[in-house]
C-alpha positions in Angstrom: -107.9 -82.5 -6.0 -108.8 -81.8 -2.3 -105.2 -80.8 -1.6 -105.3 -78.4 -4.6 -108.4 -76.7 -3.2 -106.7 -76.3 0.2 -103.7 -74.7 -1.4 -105.8 -72.3 -3.4 -107.8 -71.1 -0.5 -106.3 -68.0 1.1 -107.0 -68.3 4.8 -104.9 -65.4 5.9 -107.2 -62.9 4.1 -110.1 -64.1 6.4 -108.1 -63.5 9.7 -109.1 -60.2 11.2 -109.1 -61.1 14.9 -108.0 -63.9 17.2 -111.6 -65.2 17.1 -111.0 -66.1 13.5 -108.0 -68.2 14.5 -110.0 -70.1 17.1 -112.6 -71.1 14.4 -110.0 -72.9 12.2 -109.4 -76.6 12.1 -106.0 -78.0 12.9 -105.3 -78.5 9.2 -106.4 -75.0 8.4 -104.1 -73.7 11.1 -101.2 -75.5 9.6 -101.9 -73.9 6.2 -102.4 -70.5 7.9 -98.9 -70.9 9.4 -97.4 -71.4 5.9 -99.3 -68.4 4.5 -98.1 -66.2 7.3 -94.5 -67.2 6.6 -94.8 -66.2 3.0 -96.6 -63.0 4.0 -93.8 -62.2 6.4 -91.1 -62.8 3.8 -92.9 -60.8 1.2 -93.4 -57.7 3.4 -90.1 -57.7 5.3 -88.2 -58.1 2.1 -89.4 -54.6 1.3 -89.7 -52.9 4.7 -86.9 -54.6 6.6 -87.4 -55.8 10.1 -87.0 -58.8 12.4 -87.5 -61.7 10.0 -85.8 -64.7 11.6 -87.3 -64.4 15.1 -90.8 -64.2 13.7 -90.5 -67.1 11.2 -89.6 -69.2 14.2 -92.7 -68.4 16.3 -95.5 -68.7 13.8 -97.0 -71.9 15.2 -96.3 -70.8 18.8 -98.2 -67.5 18.3 -101.1 -69.3 16.6 -101.3 -71.8 19.4 -101.2 -69.0 22.0 -104.1 -67.2 20.4 -106.0 -70.5 20.0 -105.8 -71.2 23.7 -105.9 -67.7 25.2 -108.2 -64.8 24.5 -106.6 -61.4 24.1 -107.1 -58.6 25.1 -108.8 -60.1 28.1 -105.9 -62.5 28.7 -102.6 -60.6 28.8 -99.9 -61.8 26.3 -96.5 -60.2 26.8 -93.7 -60.6 24.2 -90.2 -60.1 25.6 -88.3 -57.5 23.5 -91.1 -57.8 21.0 -89.1 -58.6 17.9 -91.1 -61.8 17.6 -94.5 -60.1 17.8 -95.2 -59.7 14.1 -97.6 -62.7 13.8 -99.4 -61.4 16.9 -99.9 -58.0 15.1 -101.1 -59.7 11.9 -103.8 -61.7 13.6 -105.0 -59.0 15.9 -106.5 -56.7 13.3 -103.4 -55.2 11.8 -102.8 -57.4 8.8 -103.8 -54.7 6.3 -101.5 -52.2 8.0 -98.6 -54.6 8.2 -96.9 -53.3 5.0 -96.4 -50.0 6.9 -94.3 -51.8 9.5 -91.5 -49.6 10.8 -92.3 -47.0 8.2 -92.9 -43.3 9.0 -96.4 -43.1 10.4 -96.9 -46.8 10.2 -97.0 -49.8 12.6 -94.3 -50.0 15.2 -91.8 -52.9 15.0 -92.5 -53.7 18.6 -95.6 -54.1 20.8 -97.1 -50.8 21.6 -100.0 -50.2 24.0 -101.3 -47.2 22.1 -101.4 -49.2 18.9 -103.7 -52.0 20.0 -105.6 -53.3 23.0 -104.0 -56.7 22.2 -100.6 -55.3 23.1 -100.7 -55.7 26.8 -97.3 -54.3 27.5 -94.9 -52.1 25.4 -91.5 -53.6 24.9 -88.3 -53.1 23.0 -85.5 -54.1 25.4 -85.0 -57.6 26.6 -85.7 -59.6 29.8 -88.6 -57.5 31.0 -91.6 -59.7 30.2 -91.6 -61.9 33.3 -91.4 -58.9 35.6 -94.3 -57.3 33.8 -96.3 -60.5 34.0 -95.7 -60.7 37.7 -97.1 -57.2 38.1 -100.1 -58.0 36.1 -100.8 -61.2 38.0 -100.6 -59.2 41.3 -102.9 -56.6 39.9 -105.4 -59.2 38.7 -105.6 -60.9 42.1 -105.8 -57.7 44.1 -108.7 -56.5 41.9 -110.3 -60.0 42.1 -110.3 -60.3 38.3 -110.1 -63.5 36.3 -107.7 -63.6 33.3 -104.5 -65.4 32.2 -101.1 -63.8 32.1 -98.6 -65.2 29.6 -95.0 -64.0 29.1 -93.2 -65.2 26.0 -89.4 -65.0 26.5 -86.5 -66.2 24.3 -83.6 -68.2 25.7 -81.4 -65.2 24.7 -83.4 -62.9 27.0 -83.0 -65.5 29.8 -79.4 -64.5 29.9 -80.5 -61.2 31.4 -80.4 -61.0 35.2 -83.8 -59.2 35.4 -85.4 -62.4 34.1 -84.1 -64.4 37.1 -85.1 -61.7 39.5 -88.6 -62.0 38.2 -88.6 -65.9 38.2 -87.5 -65.7 41.8 -90.3 -63.4 42.8 -92.9 -65.2 40.8 -92.0 -68.5 42.4 -92.3 -66.9 45.9 -95.6 -65.3 45.2 -97.0 -68.5 43.6 -99.4 -66.5 41.4 -101.1 -68.1 38.5 -99.1 -67.2 35.4 -97.4 -68.8 32.5 -93.9 -68.2 31.1 -93.3 -69.6 27.6 -89.6 -70.1 27.1 -89.0 -69.9 23.3 -85.7 -71.8 22.9 -84.1 -71.4 19.5 -80.5 -71.3 20.8 -80.1 -67.7 19.6 -80.6 -64.2 20.7 -79.2 -62.0 17.9 -76.0 -63.9 17.7 -75.3 -67.4 19.1 -76.2 -67.6 22.8 -73.4 -67.9 25.4 -73.1 -68.8 29.0 -74.1 -71.4 31.6 -77.9 -70.9 31.0 -77.5 -71.6 27.3 -75.6 -74.8 28.2 -78.2 -75.7 30.8 -81.0 -75.3 28.2 -79.0 -77.4 25.7 -78.9 -80.2 28.3 -82.6 -79.9 28.8 -83.1 -79.8 25.0 -81.1 -82.9 24.2 -81.6 -84.8 27.4 -77.8 -85.2 27.9 -78.0 -85.3 31.7 -80.9 -87.8 31.5 -78.8 -90.0 29.2 -75.8 -89.8 31.5 -77.7 -90.7 34.6 -79.5 -93.5 32.8 -76.2 -94.8 31.5 -74.5 -94.7 34.9 -77.5 -96.3 36.6 -77.5 -99.1 34.0 -73.8 -99.7 34.6 -74.4 -100.0 38.3 -77.4 -102.3 38.0 -75.5 -104.6 35.6 -73.2 -105.3 38.5 -75.9 -106.7 40.7 -77.8 -110.0 40.1 -81.2 -108.6 39.4 -79.9 -105.8 37.2 -81.2 -106.9 33.8 -84.8 -107.1 35.0 -84.7 -103.7 36.5 -83.2 -102.3 33.3 -86.2 -103.5 31.4 -88.5 -101.7 33.9 -86.3 -98.6 33.6 -86.7 -98.6 29.9 -90.5 -99.0 30.1 -90.6 -96.1 32.5 -88.4 -93.9 30.3 -90.7 -90.9 30.5 -91.1 -91.1 34.2 -87.4 -91.5 34.8 -86.7 -88.6 32.6 -89.2 -86.4 34.5 -87.5 -87.4 37.7 -83.9 -87.0 36.7 -83.7 -84.4 33.9 -82.4 -81.2 35.5 -85.6 -79.2 35.5 -84.8 -78.3 39.1 -83.6 -74.7 38.3 -87.2 -73.9 37.4 -88.9 -76.4 39.7 -86.9 -75.2 42.7 -87.9 -71.6 41.9 -91.5 -72.7 42.3 -92.5 -73.3 38.7 -94.2 -76.3 37.2 -92.0 -77.2 34.2 -93.5 -78.6 31.0 -91.4 -79.5 28.1 -89.4 -79.5 26.0 -92.1 -79.2 23.4 -91.7 -79.1 19.6 -92.5 -75.4 18.8 -93.6 -76.2 15.3 -96.2 -78.9 16.2 -99.4 -77.0 16.5 -101.3 -80.0 18.1 -98.7 -80.5 20.8 -98.4 -76.8 21.5 -102.1 -76.4 21.9 -102.5 -79.4 24.2 -99.6 -78.3 26.5 -100.8 -74.7 26.7 -104.3 -75.9 27.5 -102.7 -78.0 30.3 -100.6 -75.1 31.5 -103.7 -72.9 31.6 -105.3 -75.2 34.2 -102.4 -75.2 36.6 -103.0 -73.0 39.7 -99.5 -71.4 40.1 -96.6 -70.4 38.0 -95.8 -72.6 35.0 -92.8 -72.6 32.6 -93.5 -74.1 29.2 -90.2 -74.9 27.4 -90.7 -74.7 23.6 -88.1 -75.6 21.0 -88.2 -73.6 17.7 -86.0 -72.9 14.8 -85.1 -69.3 14.1 -85.8 -68.4 10.5 -87.9 -71.5 9.9 -89.4 -71.8 6.4 -86.9 -69.5 4.6 -83.6 -71.2 3.8 -81.4 -68.1 3.9 -82.7 -67.1 7.3 -82.4 -70.7 8.6 -78.8 -70.8 7.4 -77.9 -67.3 8.7 -80.4 -66.5 11.5 -78.1 -63.8 12.9 -78.1 -61.9 9.6 -81.8 -62.1 9.3 -82.5 -61.2 13.0 -83.0 -57.6 12.0 -82.6 -57.1 8.3 -83.0 -54.3 5.7 -84.7 -55.0 2.4 -83.5 -58.1 0.6 -84.1 -60.2 -2.5 -86.4 -63.0 -1.7 -84.9 -65.5 -4.1 -81.4 -65.2 -2.9 -81.6 -63.5 0.5 -79.1 -61.0 -0.7 -79.4 -57.6 1.1 -80.5 -54.6 -1.1 -77.9 -52.0 -0.3 -76.0 -49.2 -2.0 -72.7 -50.7 -3.1 -71.1 -47.2 -3.1 -72.1 -46.4 0.5 -69.2 -45.5 2.7 -68.0 -47.9 5.3 -70.1 -47.9 8.5 -69.0 -46.5 11.8 -69.4 -50.0 13.3 -67.0 -51.5 10.7 -64.5 -48.7 11.4 -64.8 -49.4 15.1 -64.3 -53.1 14.7 -61.2 -52.8 12.5 -59.7 -50.0 14.6 -60.0 -51.6 18.0 -58.6 -54.8 16.6 -55.6 -52.9 15.2 -55.1 -51.2 18.5 -55.3 -54.6 20.3 -52.7 -56.1 17.9 -50.2 -53.6 19.4 -51.5 -53.7 23.0 -52.0 -57.1 24.8 -53.9 -55.4 27.7 -56.9 -54.4 25.5 -59.9 -56.7 25.9 -63.3 -56.5 24.1 -66.6 -57.0 25.9 -70.1 -57.0 24.4 -73.6 -57.8 25.7 -74.8 -60.4 23.1 -73.9 -58.1 20.2 -70.6 -59.2 18.6 -71.9 -58.7 15.1 -74.0 -55.6 15.8 -71.1 -53.8 17.5 -68.4 -54.9 15.2 -66.5 -56.8 17.9 -66.8 -60.0 15.9 -63.7 -58.8 14.0 -61.9 -58.4 17.3 -63.1 -61.8 18.4 -61.6 -63.6 15.4 -58.3 -61.8 15.8 -58.1 -62.1 19.6 -60.4 -64.9 20.8 -58.9 -65.2 24.2 -59.4 -61.5 24.8 -63.0 -61.3 23.7 -66.0 -61.7 26.0 -69.7 -61.9 25.1 -71.5 -61.8 28.5 -75.0 -62.3 27.1 -77.9 -59.8 27.4 -76.4 -58.4 30.6 -75.3 -54.8 30.1 -74.9 -54.1 33.8 -72.6 -57.1 34.2 -70.7 -56.1 31.1 -69.8 -52.8 32.5 -69.0 -54.0 36.0 -66.9 -56.9 34.8 -65.1 -54.3 32.6 -64.5 -52.3 35.7 -63.1 -55.3 37.5 -60.7 -56.0 34.6 -59.6 -52.4 34.7 -59.0 -52.6 38.4 -56.7 -55.6 37.8 -54.7 -53.8 35.1 -56.3 -54.5 31.8 -57.8 -52.0 29.3 -61.4 -53.1 28.7 -63.4 -51.8 25.8 -67.1 -52.4 26.2 -69.1 -51.9 23.0 -72.8 -51.4 23.7 -75.6 -49.7 21.9 -76.4 -46.3 23.4 -80.0 -47.3 24.1 -78.9 -50.4 26.0 -76.2 -48.7 28.1 -79.1 -47.0 29.9 -79.6 -50.4 31.6 -76.2 -50.2 33.2 -76.3 -46.6 34.5 -75.5 -47.6 38.1 -72.6 -49.7 37.0 -71.1 -46.8 35.1 -71.6 -44.4 38.0 -70.8 -46.7 40.9 -68.3 -49.2 39.5 -66.5 -47.2 36.9 -66.5 -43.6 37.8 -66.4 -43.5 41.6 -63.3 -45.7 41.3 -61.9 -43.7 38.4 -61.3 -46.9 36.5 -60.0 -46.9 32.9 -62.9 -48.5 31.0 -63.7 -47.4 27.4 -67.4 -47.3 26.6 -68.1 -47.4 22.9 -71.7 -46.4 22.2 -72.9 -47.6 18.9 -76.3 -46.5 17.4 -76.1 -43.2 19.1 -78.6 -40.6 18.0 -81.7 -41.2 15.9 -81.7 -44.8 14.7 -84.8 -44.7 12.5 -87.1 -47.7 12.0 -86.8 -49.2 15.5 -88.3 -46.1 17.1 -88.4 -44.7 20.6 -87.2 -47.8 22.4 -84.0 -47.8 20.4 -83.1 -44.2 19.7 -79.8 -43.5 21.4 -80.5 -39.9 22.4 -80.0 -39.9 26.1 -76.3 -40.8 26.5 -74.9 -37.3 26.4 -77.2 -36.3 29.3 -77.0 -39.4 31.5 -73.2 -39.7 31.1 -72.5 -35.9 31.5 -74.1 -36.0 34.9 -71.5 -38.4 36.3 -68.2 -37.0 37.7 -64.9 -38.3 36.2 -66.6 -39.3 32.9 -65.0 -38.1 29.7 -67.3 -37.9 26.6 -66.3 -37.8 23.0 -68.1 -37.9 19.7 -66.4 -37.9 16.2 -67.4 -35.8 13.2 -66.4 -38.6 10.8 -65.0 -42.1 10.7 -61.4 -41.0 10.6 -61.9 -39.0 13.8 -63.5 -42.1 15.3 -60.2 -43.9 14.8 -58.3 -41.1 16.6 -60.8 -41.1 19.4 -60.5 -44.8 20.0 -56.7 -44.4 20.3 -57.2 -41.5 22.6 -59.5 -43.6 24.7 -57.3 -46.6 25.1 -54.3 -44.3 25.9 -56.4 -42.5 28.5 -56.4 -43.1 32.3 -60.0 -43.1 33.6 -63.6 -43.6 32.6 -64.1 -42.5 28.9 -66.8 -42.9 26.3 -67.0 -42.6 22.5 -70.4 -42.4 20.8 -71.1 -42.7 17.1 -74.2 -43.1 14.9 -75.7 -46.0 13.1 -74.9 -46.7 9.5 -72.5 -45.3 7.0 -69.8 -42.7 7.7 -69.3 -39.6 5.6 -66.9 -41.2 3.2 -63.6 -39.7 4.3 -60.2 -41.3 3.9 -59.4 -43.5 6.9 -55.8 -44.3 6.1 -54.4 -41.5 8.1 -52.2 -42.8 10.9 -54.0 -42.8 14.3 -53.0 -40.2 16.9 -54.3 -39.1 20.3 -56.4 -36.0 20.6 -55.8 -33.3 23.3 -58.5 -34.0 25.9 -61.2 -31.3 26.0 -60.0 -29.4 23.0 -62.5 -28.5 20.2 -61.6 -27.9 16.5 -62.5 -24.7 14.6 -63.6 -25.8 11.1 -64.8 -22.5 9.8 -64.4 -18.9 10.8 -67.3 -16.5 10.6 -68.5 -13.1 11.9 -72.2 -13.3 12.7 -72.8 -16.5 14.5 -70.8 -19.6 15.7 -72.4 -23.0 15.4 -71.0 -25.5 18.0 -71.8 -29.0 16.8 -71.0 -32.4 18.1 -70.6 -35.8 16.5 -73.1 -36.6 13.7 -74.3 -32.9 13.6 -71.0 -31.5 12.5 -71.6 -32.3 8.8 -75.1 -30.7 9.1 -73.5 -27.6 10.7 -71.0 -27.2 7.8 -73.8 -27.6 5.2 -76.0 -25.1 7.1 -73.1 -22.6 7.1 -72.8 -22.8 3.3 -76.5 -22.1 2.9 -76.4 -19.3 5.4 -73.6 -17.7 3.4 -76.0 -17.6 0.4 -78.2 -15.4 2.6 -75.3 -13.1 3.5 -74.9 -14.6 7.0 -71.3 -15.5 8.0 -71.3 -18.5 10.3 -68.4 -20.1 12.0 -68.4 -23.8 12.8 -66.8 -25.6 15.7 -66.4 -29.3 16.0 -66.7 -29.7 19.7 -65.2 -33.2 19.8 -65.7 -33.3 23.6 -68.9 -32.9 25.6 -67.1 -33.3 28.8 -64.7 -31.6 29.4 -65.8 -28.7 27.2 -63.3 -26.5 25.6 -64.2 -23.6 27.9 -61.4 -21.4 26.8 -62.5 -21.5 23.1 -66.2 -21.2 24.1 -65.7 -18.1 26.2 -63.6 -16.5 23.5 -66.2 -17.2 20.8 -69.0 -16.0 23.0 -67.3 -12.7 23.4 -66.3 -12.6 19.7 -69.6 -13.6 18.1 -72.2 -12.7 20.7 -74.4 -15.5 19.2 -73.9 -19.2 19.5 -76.0 -22.1 18.2 -75.5 -25.6 19.6 -76.3 -28.7 17.6 -76.7 -32.2 19.1 -78.4 -35.4 18.1 -79.4 -36.0 21.7 -82.0 -34.7 24.2 -81.8 -31.0 25.1 -82.6 -31.7 28.8 -79.2 -32.0 30.4 -77.4 -32.4 27.1 -74.7 -30.6 25.2 -76.6 -27.3 24.8 -77.2 -27.4 28.6 -73.4 -27.8 29.2 -72.7 -24.7 27.0 -75.4 -22.7 28.8 -74.0 -23.7 32.2 -70.5 -22.7 31.2 -71.6 -19.3 29.9 -73.8 -18.7 32.9 -70.9 -19.5 35.3 -68.8 -16.9 33.4 -71.6 -14.3 33.6 -71.7 -14.1 29.8 -75.4 -15.0 29.0 -76.4 -11.3 29.0 -73.8 -10.6 26.4 -74.2 -13.8 24.3 -77.4 -15.2 22.9 -77.5 -19.0 22.7 -79.8 -21.2 20.6 -79.8 -24.8 21.6 -81.0 -27.3 18.9 -81.5 -31.0 19.7 -84.2 -33.5 20.7 -87.1 -31.9 22.6 -88.6 -33.3 25.8 -90.5 -36.1 24.1 -90.0 -39.7 22.9 -89.3 -39.8 19.1 -91.4 -42.2 17.0 -90.0 -44.6 14.3 -89.5 -43.8 10.7 -86.9 -42.7 8.1 -84.2 -40.7 9.9 -84.4 -37.9 7.4 -88.1 -37.5 8.1 -87.7 -37.6 11.8 -84.9 -35.0 11.8 -87.2 -32.8 9.7 -90.0 -33.1 12.2 -87.5 -32.4 15.1 -86.4 -29.3 13.2 -82.9 -30.7 13.0 -82.4 -31.1 9.3 -80.2 -28.6 7.5 -83.0 -26.4 6.2 -84.5 -26.1 9.8 -81.0 -25.3 11.2 -80.5 -22.6 8.6 -84.0 -21.1 9.3 -83.5 -21.0 13.0 -80.0 -19.7 12.9 -80.9 -17.0 10.5 -83.8 -16.0 12.8 -81.4 -15.7 15.7 -79.0 -13.5 13.7 -81.7 -11.3 12.4 -83.3 -11.0 15.8 -86.6 -12.4 14.6 
């Protein structure tokens, strides 16, 4: 009967701050953990979001808030895709159903959203660096609070994490790093660090050392007695001989591995870590997707998910939606590699997200997942190109920002033939300003030797990929998230003439120069302008660099009015390239130019259609602004 009462009591509804978590008994905490899991599944099945990572850290987050006191203590979640429980118990439970929705809660920690969010995140491997900075600031200002960074084993494949560990160990500041080890980032982890953590996790090195030592001792007369002592001192021997040295030698006290779903053990270990005067690493073992069978069985599919059916885990999607650009990329690059043994595929922990998993299955010896290390991905691609291969590096636009120097210094200065394929370019919607891929036109256009393309549809993406692998030099292709426009993709691939645009529609009053995802919007706008008696031409630019200067100058003279459309920042972007070209030709006094794109601000999260509306980049806004230009308003 008592158990029935406990089940009926809804503890989650009483949690409005971390103080409420501290007041609970251990049994109540365990029940709260299960209620939170059900709440997460219920909400995310409707909103979409990062389900599997959060299901795995329920107990860990509760233990952290039981031991530490935010916002006084600073709790930093690496990337932040595992911060949902933190949001729920820091006063945002009632808002949680607005997660990732237009005007609602961010899917990542956000300083302006809550005082409990000590540091805004969205990209990986930054938490330890931020924690070091906070620990330094605390001590310089003679303040007294704890600094805790929660980082996944996937994020530990990023070089920045090791730079921070090295610095933290040298400074010997009081801080805690919680290593959330679930053997996953988005896809299965790769690399030597992953193998090292596996050995820590399973005790394989301890077992081997113990086995070898037993074998040696058995060969001496007193061996059996010593073996008994060795067995009695198993814990001590393991502490001495398990390879914790990578953390210990960096200056950290290592505690673990700890069962990340045992609230009692977690609480005790975190309390102990809190008392250590110096840097501590707490190694916690969790199961990604815990408590929801479909997510446990396919954690990569539920890392970031759209709406789904709770009973089956089946995604709720439009069965008639066109194939995605990512799928077209994966299929096409595999097809090209079938015919060219020099093509290799490289990704930074995103084989599924970039579509290179298709390539990996077909050409496993030519596929390389480097972990969350975009800089290394690009420079290793440059190295492969220098040695005669044709590397294709598929990286989200927002993450390629992390490898800017590699693109400039290692690719472009040396004029090496690396193909950069930038997925999720443009407005990505629900993930918000840390993930919108709106800067790549500008940051790549500034680099000499770089060629930049963007397709108007999925068929043109195929042609651009062939153009890229047949090219000689640094080249990039950027394409948007989600479905294509639904064109036939059976047309045989062919190379495109470098730097040549395509006139899609002739007009008389104004010419709309659009690139990539905005070409379809330009065509729709031209139709609506025709209804107002305005004759608009449409040009599919295809290339941002080099521009089709010959056609641009001819149309500037012909129309006298040009509108540029880009799903990227205006500062240094495509419109700027057009203005620079016309200015160089002394045509700006004869030709009016209206540049439409992302203004000088960070774009929030929400439905892409609503965001484009707010940015005045939807079809109606394009029509209104173009008509005003033509009418001289």
